[in-house]
C-alpha positions in Angstrom: 89.3 139.2 114.7 91.6 139.8 111.5 93.0 136.8 109.7 96.5 136.3 110.0 98.7 138.1 107.6 100.7 136.1 105.2 104.4 137.0 105.8 107.5 135.6 104.6 109.7 132.9 106.7 111.7 135.3 108.4 109.2 137.9 109.1 107.5 138.6 112.4 103.7 139.8 113.1 102.9 141.6 116.1 99.4 141.9 117.7 98.7 144.3 120.2 96.0 143.8 123.4 94.6 145.6 126.2 96.3 143.3 129.0 93.5 143.8 131.4 90.7 142.7 129.1 92.2 141.1 126.2 90.8 143.1 123.7 92.6 143.2 120.4 94.0 147.0 119.8 94.8 148.3 116.2 98.5 149.3 114.9 97.5 152.7 116.6 96.8 151.1 120.0 93.4 151.7 119.8 90.3 149.3 120.3 90.0 147.4 117.3 86.4 147.3 116.8 85.8 147.0 112.7 87.7 145.0 110.0 89.1 148.5 108.5 91.7 148.6 111.2 94.9 146.7 111.1 95.7 144.9 114.0 98.8 143.1 113.0 102.3 144.8 112.3 104.7 143.1 110.2 108.4 143.2 110.9 111.5 141.7 109.0 113.4 140.5 112.0 112.7 139.0 115.5 114.6 142.2 116.7 112.6 144.5 115.2 109.4 143.0 116.5 111.2 143.1 120.0 112.1 146.6 120.1 108.7 147.8 118.8 106.8 145.7 121.6 109.2 147.1 124.2 108.7 150.6 123.2 105.0 149.8 123.2 104.8 148.4 126.7 107.0 150.8 128.2 104.7 153.7 126.6 101.8 152.1 128.0 102.0 149.7 130.9 98.3 148.4 130.3 99.5 147.1 126.4 100.4 143.6 126.1 102.1 142.4 122.7 102.3 138.7 120.8 104.8 138.1 118.6 104.1 135.5 116.2 106.2 133.7 113.3 105.4 133.1 110.0 103.2 129.8 110.6 101.1 132.2 113.2 102.9 130.5 116.2 103.4 132.5 119.2 106.9 133.1 119.7 107.0 135.5 122.4 104.9 137.4 124.5 105.6 140.8 125.8 104.0 142.8 128.8 105.0 145.0 131.9 106.2 142.1 133.7 108.9 141.4 131.0 111.4 143.6 131.8 
């Protein structure tokens, strides 16, 4: 898996996965199969990260999202059961 990105203290990183298999997806919601595909989307605020994950899950109920803080701690998990 791609190394966790170096982000600022107030930023958040979002990782997408297939809800059924747990396979990591790239930023285009496609199966990540090599290191040339980016896995993390970086946001400057938690609100932006949550809005992005909500849109992703609403548009594809088979996606789940994990929001991480700058220390690579899981901050929030979002899936179809989150709303």
